[in-house]
N, C-alpha and C positions, 0 to 999 in steps of 0.2 A: 087580215093584216099579214103582211109578209115579214118573215124573220130576216134579219140582216146577216146572221150567221147560223150555220147548222148547229143543232144541239150538241153534237159530238166534236165540233170543231174546237181546237185548243183555246181559242180566244173567247169561246162562249162562257166558260167559267174558269177564270184563271186560278191556278193553285197558289196558295200562300207560300211564301218562303219561310220555312221553319228554321230557327237557329239550331246549330249543332248542340247536341246534349253534352253537358259537362259532367259526366259520371266517372270518368277515368281518374280524376284527381281528388275525389272525395275520400277522405280518410276514415270517416265514421261509417261503419257498415249499415247502421240503421238508416242514416240519411241517404246513403248510396242506394239501398233497397227501395226506399220511398220514392226517390227521384227517378229511378229506373222506369217507373210507370209512365213518365213523361214521353218516353220514346214511342209509346203507342198513340199519343195524342194526334199526330197528323192523320192517322188512318181512321179515327173515330168521327162519327157524326157530331156536329156542333151540340146537339142535345145531350150528348154524353160527356161533354167537357166539364160542366159544373160538378157532377158527382165525382169525377176524377180529381178535380182540384180540391173538393171538400175532403176526400179521403187522404190526399197528399197533405193537406193542412193538418188533419188529425194525426197522421203518422209522424210528421215533423215535430208537432207539439209533444207527442209522446217521447220522441228521441231527445228533445230538448229537456224534458222533465225527468229523463231516466238518469240513473247513477252510472256514469261511464265506467265500464269494466267492473262494476260492482264494488268499487273501493272508494272510501272517503278521501278527500284531499288531505295531504299532510298538514298536521297542525289543527285539524278540526276535531271536535268532539261530538258525541252522539246527541247531546241536548241542543246543539246549535248555538250555545252561549259562548262567551269568552272563556279561555282557559286560565 
């Protein structure tokens, strides 16, 4: 069987167009650090995408559940009940 294109020809395996990473305007350092790993995604084999997304999910969940700046919001108390 004859190949229509050479294996190294640009049309043989088109590269996906990756969106530009939005890391510059992220105010939370934990979120910025977690999402910075997405910059490596275009260079990774597809088999390594799922572990990266799993780790990203875990890091974002940890950032969501963390106490921002280690301080409680004004008006809240330690027990979580009404004042």
